[in-house]
N, C-alpha and C positions, 0 to 999 in steps of 0.2 A: 832290322838287320842290321849289324855293325858294318866295319869295311868290309866293303865284296871284292876285298885285293888277296883278304886270306884265303887262304889252302882251300882245297873241295871240301875234305871232310870238316872243316870247321864250318862252313857254308851249309854242309847238310843237317848237322848237329844243329846249327840254330835255326834251320827250317822244321825242323821237330820240337824245338824247345818252342818255337812262338807258332806254329800249327796247335800244337796241345793247348796253352794257353790262349789264342782267340778264338778256337774251336772252326778256323774259316782259313781253307785252302785256295792259292788262285792260278788261274789258270788264262791265256789267251783264246778269244772266242771270236770266229766271226760267222757272216752268215754259212763259210763251207766249214766249220767245225771247229776244233779245239788244233791249237799249235803242234806240232809234230815236228821233229827231228830226225836225224838220220842218226842212229849210235855211231862211236867213233871206234867203239871196243870191239862189236860184233856186227858183220855181215848181214845185210839185208832184216836189220832189226829197227824199230823204228821206239823213239823215245820221247813220252810226253812230257813237257816240261811243267813244273808248276812252283811256285813261290810263295813266303810265309807272309808276305803282303799287296796289297794292291799298288805301291810306289814300286817296290822292285819288279813287280810284272810289267808297268806299265814303260818300265826302261826301254822293256823290249819290242814295244810298236813301233817299229825303224824298218825299211827295207820291206825283205819279202814280208812281214808279220805287220806292214802298215796300215791292214786295213783290219786289224785286231784289235780287239777291246779287254782289259783285263776285266774275268768275270769271277764270283768266288762260288765254291761250294762249301756246304755245311761237312765239318768233318766226320761225322758217321756214315753220312752216304758215302765221300771222300772213301773210308774203307771200307765198307760193306758190298759196296755196288761196283764205284772204279775201280779199286785196286783188285776185288775178285774177277772182275771182269777182264782185267789189263795182263793178268795173271793168266787168264784162260785163253788171251789172245797171244802169250808169247812177247807183249812190248814189256818196254822196260819206261823208268821214269826219272826226270830229271827233278832234281831238288835246288832251290835258289843258286842255278846258273847264272855267273857273272855277266857283264857288258858284251863279254864275247862269245858266250854264250859256250863256254867249258863250264863243268863240273861234274860231279861223279854220277855216274846212272847205276840205278838201283830196281834191283830186284822188285817188283810189288809185294809180292808174300813178306819181303824181308823189313822193309819199308810199312808194312800194316804193322807187325811186331813190335819194330821201332814206338811207332806213335800208340799204341795198345800199353808197352810194358809199364807207363805209370800208374794206371789203372789196378794190374795186375798187382805192381809193389803195397798200393794202398789198401786192400783189400788182403794182402798177407801182412800188415803193418802188427798185427797183433801175433807173429810168429808162424810159423809153419802149419800147414794144415794137411794131418794124414788123414788122408781118404781110405786108406786102406786095414783102417785099424778095426779090431775086432768090433764087429755087433753081435748085439744079444738075438 
């Protein structure tokens, strides 16, 4: 990722771009589970925080998260299992939060759509496919 002082939307966009390219998502894991924060936008809502690189995740292994280490998840597992489960659980996803733990809080289903959009665009490069056309 580039400069982490850019705005949260730019950090989020960078997350989506880099994760698509690498096929990996990075979080912080300990013996007690994955790093979670309280939402600043919604009361009684947790935010699971993920980064696009191990280096960015490692920066946050301090203070309350000193016992955590960066751990990767394959993108397909993250989308199919993690984001689906987080959506069911009513939690949010934080993407590429900065050193002050500030960033976007995203609905898991919205993030899944963003991470998959390139696949759909590539499939449709030959033009729109009309599934409702007349069939013999």
